[in-house]
C-alpha positions as CSV (number, residue, x, y, z in Angstrom):
1,M,57.4,-10.0,33.0
2,L,60.6,-8.1,32.4
3,K,62.8,-6.4,35.1
4,I,65.1,-3.6,34.2
5,L,68.0,-2.4,36.4
6,H,67.5,1.3,35.4
7,N,69.2,4.6,35.9
8,T,66.8,7.5,35.1
9,R,69.8,9.7,34.3
10,C,71.2,7.4,31.6
11,R,70.1,7.9,28.0
12,K,70.7,4.3,27.0
13,S,68.7,3.1,30.0
14,R,65.8,5.4,29.2
15,E,65.9,4.3,25.5
16,T,65.8,0.6,26.5
17,L,62.9,1.2,28.9
18,A,61.0,3.0,26.1
19,I,61.4,0.0,23.8
20,I,60.1,-2.3,26.5
21,Q,57.1,0.0,27.2
22,E,56.3,0.5,23.5
23,S,56.2,-3.3,23.1
24,G,53.4,-3.5,25.6
25,S,55.4,-5.8,27.9
26,E,55.0,-5.6,31.6
27,V,58.1,-4.3,33.3
28,E,59.4,-3.9,36.8
29,I,61.7,-0.9,37.1
30,V,64.4,-1.2,39.6
31,E,66.4,2.0,40.2
32,Y,69.5,0.1,41.1
33,L,71.4,3.1,42.5
34,K,68.7,3.3,45.2
35,D,67.7,-0.3,45.4
36,V,71.2,-1.9,45.2
37,P,71.3,-5.5,44.1
38,S,72.8,-7.9,46.7
39,A,76.0,-9.9,46.0
40,D,73.8,-13.0,45.4
41,E,71.6,-11.1,43.0
42,L,74.7,-9.8,41.1
43,R,76.1,-13.4,41.0
44,S,72.8,-14.6,39.5
45,I,72.8,-11.7,36.9
46,L,76.4,-12.4,36.0
47,D,75.5,-16.1,35.4
48,M,72.6,-15.1,33.2
49,L,74.8,-12.8,31.2
50,A,77.7,-15.3,31.1
51,L,80.1,-12.6,32.2
52,A,82.8,-12.4,34.7
53,P,82.3,-9.6,37.3
54,D,85.1,-7.4,35.8
55,Q,83.2,-7.5,32.4
56,L,80.2,-5.8,34.0
57,L,82.1,-2.8,35.3
58,R,81.8,0.8,34.1
59,K,85.5,1.5,33.9
60,G,84.9,5.1,32.8
61,E,83.3,6.1,36.2
62,S,85.4,8.3,38.5
63,V,84.9,5.8,41.3
64,F,86.5,3.1,39.2
65,K,89.4,5.4,38.1
66,E,90.1,6.6,41.6
67,N,89.7,3.4,43.5
68,Y,90.1,0.3,41.3
69,K,91.9,1.1,38.1
70,G,94.9,-1.2,37.7
71,K,93.9,-3.4,40.6
72,D,93.7,-7.2,40.2
73,L,90.7,-8.2,42.3
74,T,89.1,-11.5,42.7
75,D,85.6,-12.1,41.3
76,E,84.2,-11.8,44.8
77,E,86.1,-8.5,45.4
78,W,84.7,-7.0,42.2
79,I,81.2,-8.1,43.2
80,E,81.6,-6.4,46.6
81,A,83.0,-3.3,44.8
82,M,79.8,-3.2,42.7
83,V,77.5,-3.7,45.7
84,S,79.4,-0.9,47.6
85,N,79.4,1.4,44.5
86,P,76.5,0.5,42.3
87,V,77.4,3.2,39.8
88,L,80.1,0.7,38.7
89,I,77.4,-1.7,37.4
90,E,76.9,-1.5,33.6
91,R,73.4,-0.4,32.7
92,P,70.7,-1.1,31.8
93,I,70.3,-4.7,32.6
94,V,67.1,-6.4,31.5
95,I,66.0,-9.7,33.0
96,K,63.4,-12.1,31.8
97,G,63.2,-15.4,33.7
98,D,66.6,-16.9,33.6
99,Q,67.8,-14.7,30.7
100,A,69.4,-11.3,30.9
101,I,70.9,-8.8,28.5
102,I,72.7,-5.5,28.7
103,G,70.8,-2.7,26.9
104,R,73.8,-1.4,25.0
105,P,72.7,-0.8,22.4
106,P,69.1,-0.5,23.6
107,E,67.9,-2.7,20.7
108,N,69.5,-5.7,22.5
109,V,66.3,-5.8,24.6
110,N,64.5,-7.1,21.5
111,E,66.1,-10.5,22.2
112,L,63.8,-10.8,25.3
113,L,60.6,-9.3,23.8
């Protein structure tokens, strides 16, 4: 079973979800802006993606520009920033077991199907 951290307002997230559904795979949809991942969940996702926290940030978001741009935070501080402001988390993220991908481009999800 796949899990997608999904934003219904994001075109790339909707396209990634459509690929999963068209494949016939079972998928758990987590609207991460409402059901925010914990710091531990984010650490686990970052490990699966082999990324540092600042590599998972959406730096174009106004929250980032207004509050974090130019700041040199620790990994834990970036994780806390994403938990406090989940709009900063890159999307969509698809998880299968101990593997994860970012669905940008949406076709990346084919690695997990």
